[in-house]
C-alpha positions in Angstrom: -103.3 -75.2 46.7 -104.3 -76.5 43.3 -101.3 -78.7 43.2 -102.3 -80.2 46.5 -105.9 -80.8 45.2 -104.6 -82.5 42.0 -102.3 -84.7 44.0 -105.1 -85.7 46.4 -107.3 -86.5 43.4 -104.6 -88.8 42.0 -104.2 -90.6 45.3 -107.9 -91.2 45.5 -108.0 -92.5 41.9 -105.1 -94.9 42.6 -106.9 -96.4 45.6 -109.6 -99.1 45.5 -113.1 -97.8 46.1 -113.2 -99.4 49.5 -109.8 -97.9 50.4 -110.8 -94.4 49.3 -114.0 -94.4 51.2 -112.7 -95.9 54.5 -111.3 -92.6 55.8 -111.4 -92.3 59.6 -110.0 -89.7 62.0 -108.7 -90.0 65.5 -111.3 -90.0 68.3 -111.5 -87.0 70.6 -113.6 -85.6 73.5 -114.9 -82.1 73.3 -114.3 -80.3 76.6 -115.4 -76.8 75.6 -117.6 -75.9 72.6 -118.1 -72.3 71.4 -118.8 -72.9 67.7 -116.7 -72.5 65.6 -114.2 -73.0 68.5 -113.6 -76.1 70.5 -111.2 -77.4 73.1 -110.6 -81.1 72.4 -108.9 -83.9 74.3 -107.2 -86.5 72.1 -105.8 -89.9 73.2 -102.4 -90.9 72.0 -101.9 -91.9 68.4 -99.1 -92.6 66.0 -98.2 -90.4 63.0 -96.1 -90.9 59.9 -94.4 -87.5 59.3 -91.9 -85.8 57.1 -90.1 -82.4 57.0 -90.4 -80.5 53.7 -88.7 -77.4 52.4 -90.4 -74.8 50.2 -93.4 -72.5 50.2 -96.8 -73.7 51.6 -98.2 -75.1 48.4 -95.0 -76.8 47.2 -94.3 -78.2 50.6 -97.8 -79.5 50.9 -97.6 -81.3 47.5 -94.2 -82.8 48.2 -95.1 -83.9 51.8 -98.4 -85.4 50.8 -96.9 -87.4 47.9 -94.1 -88.7 50.1 -96.3 -90.0 52.8 -99.0 -91.2 50.4 -96.4 -93.3 48.7 -95.5 -94.9 52.1 -99.1 -95.8 53.0 -99.7 -97.2 49.5 -97.0 -99.8 49.9 -93.5 -98.2 49.8 -92.8 -99.9 53.1 -91.5 -103.1 54.7 -94.1 -104.9 56.7 -93.6 -107.9 59.0 -92.3 -110.8 57.0 -90.6 -108.6 54.5 -93.5 -107.8 52.2 -95.1 -104.4 51.7 -98.5 -103.5 53.0 -101.1 -100.8 52.3 -102.3 -98.7 55.2 -105.7 -97.1 55.3 -105.8 -93.3 54.7 -107.1 -91.2 57.6 -108.1 -87.6 58.1 -107.0 -84.9 58.6 -103.8 -84.2 56.7 -101.9 -81.9 58.9 -99.1 -79.3 58.3 -97.3 -76.9 60.6 -94.4 -74.4 60.3 -91.1 -75.3 61.7 -90.4 -72.4 64.0 -92.7 -72.7 67.1 -91.8 -69.5 68.9 -92.0 -67.1 66.0 -95.2 -68.7 64.7 -96.9 -68.4 68.1 -95.9 -64.8 68.9 -96.6 -63.4 65.4 -98.6 -65.6 63.2 -98.0 -63.4 60.2 -94.4 -64.6 60.1 -95.6 -68.1 59.3 -94.7 -67.3 55.7 -91.0 -66.9 56.6 -90.2 -69.8 58.9 -87.1 -70.8 56.9 -89.7 -72.3 54.5 -89.7 -75.5 56.4 -92.8 -77.5 57.2 -93.8 -80.7 59.0 -96.6 -82.8 57.5 -98.1 -85.8 59.1 -100.8 -88.5 58.6 -102.3 -90.1 61.6 -102.0 -93.9 61.5 -105.2 -96.0 61.8 -106.1 -97.2 65.3 -104.8 -100.7 66.1 -101.3 -100.2 65.0 -98.3 -99.8 67.3 -94.8 -98.6 66.5 -93.8 -102.3 66.4 -96.5 -103.4 64.0 -96.5 -100.6 61.6 -94.7 -101.2 58.3 -91.3 -99.4 58.2 -91.0 -96.7 55.6 -88.5 -97.3 52.8 -88.0 -93.5 52.5 -85.5 -92.3 55.2 -87.3 -88.9 55.1 -90.4 -90.4 56.7 -90.4 -91.2 60.4 -93.0 -92.8 62.7 -93.7 -91.0 66.0 -96.0 -91.7 68.9 -97.9 -88.6 70.0 -99.0 -88.8 73.6 -102.5 -87.8 74.8 -103.0 -84.1 74.5 -105.4 -81.2 74.3 -105.9 -78.8 71.4 -107.8 -75.7 70.7 -109.5 -75.7 67.3 -111.3 -73.2 65.0 -113.2 -74.7 62.1 -113.6 -72.9 58.8 -114.5 -73.7 55.2 -113.2 -72.8 51.8 -109.7 -73.2 50.3 -106.7 -73.1 52.6 -104.3 -70.3 52.0 -101.5 -68.8 54.1 -103.5 -65.6 54.5 -106.5 -67.5 55.7 -104.4 -69.6 58.1 -103.0 -66.4 59.6 -106.4 -64.9 60.0 -107.9 -68.1 61.6 -104.9 -68.5 63.9 -105.4 -64.9 65.2 -109.1 -65.7 65.9 -108.2 -68.9 67.7 -105.5 -67.2 69.8 -108.0 -64.5 70.8 -110.5 -67.1 71.9 -107.9 -69.0 73.8 -106.9 -65.8 75.7 -110.5 -65.2 76.6 -110.7 -68.8 77.9 -107.4 -68.5 79.9 -105.7 -71.1 77.7 -102.1 -71.1 76.8 -100.7 -72.5 73.6 -97.8 -75.0 73.6 -96.8 -75.5 70.0 -96.9 -74.1 66.5 -100.3 -73.7 64.7 -101.3 -76.7 62.6 -103.5 -76.6 59.5 -105.7 -79.7 59.3 -107.6 -80.6 56.1 -110.3 -83.3 56.0 -111.9 -83.3 52.6 -111.3 -84.8 49.2 -111.0 -82.5 46.1 -114.6 -83.2 45.0 -116.0 -81.4 48.1 -117.3 -77.9 47.2 -115.3 -75.1 49.0 -118.2 -74.0 51.2 -118.7 -77.6 52.4 -115.1 -78.2 53.3 -113.9 -78.8 56.8 -110.6 -77.1 57.6 -109.2 -76.5 61.1 -106.5 -74.5 62.7 -105.2 -76.3 65.8 -103.1 -75.1 68.7 -101.7 -77.5 71.3 -102.8 -76.4 74.8 -100.5 -76.4 77.9 
């Protein structure tokens, strides 16, 4: 976790002040609200994503650094030049094995130690207009409109906390008659200057 925080701090320091503060997130519509739980509807968006091997902290640092490098200019834009892309929130990670993670969240620690991290690309881009990553380990993918169940929590994100929050979210979904359709995702929204109790973290589960 601390490696991830230090890396995020370095990214913010490398950015211009305008770039660092212009952090947006994809729009959504709240369909059900039972704080801290929500059912949201998201329109389609594009993500830059990468698969990373390792434990949660190591994979988070590696994946974040890899995609941050892409949005800071390690890319080929139209005309052959590189281009900076605005940072968005949240930064999202999920374990590789969908079925095991859904039936027994505690096994998220042993999913072959493989994780997918993605950044949502700013609105206005298409797959045709986004700069192409120079790193072959980064891919661009269009995510169609979808619904997700969400539980919000504060503090630092640890695997133990993710497991506990996922269990709470699954219980809420069962009470609401909702079925999950993908692996749990951990979404982090804040910079490292934010105090732990003011942080916005979310566990997300795609809904059938």
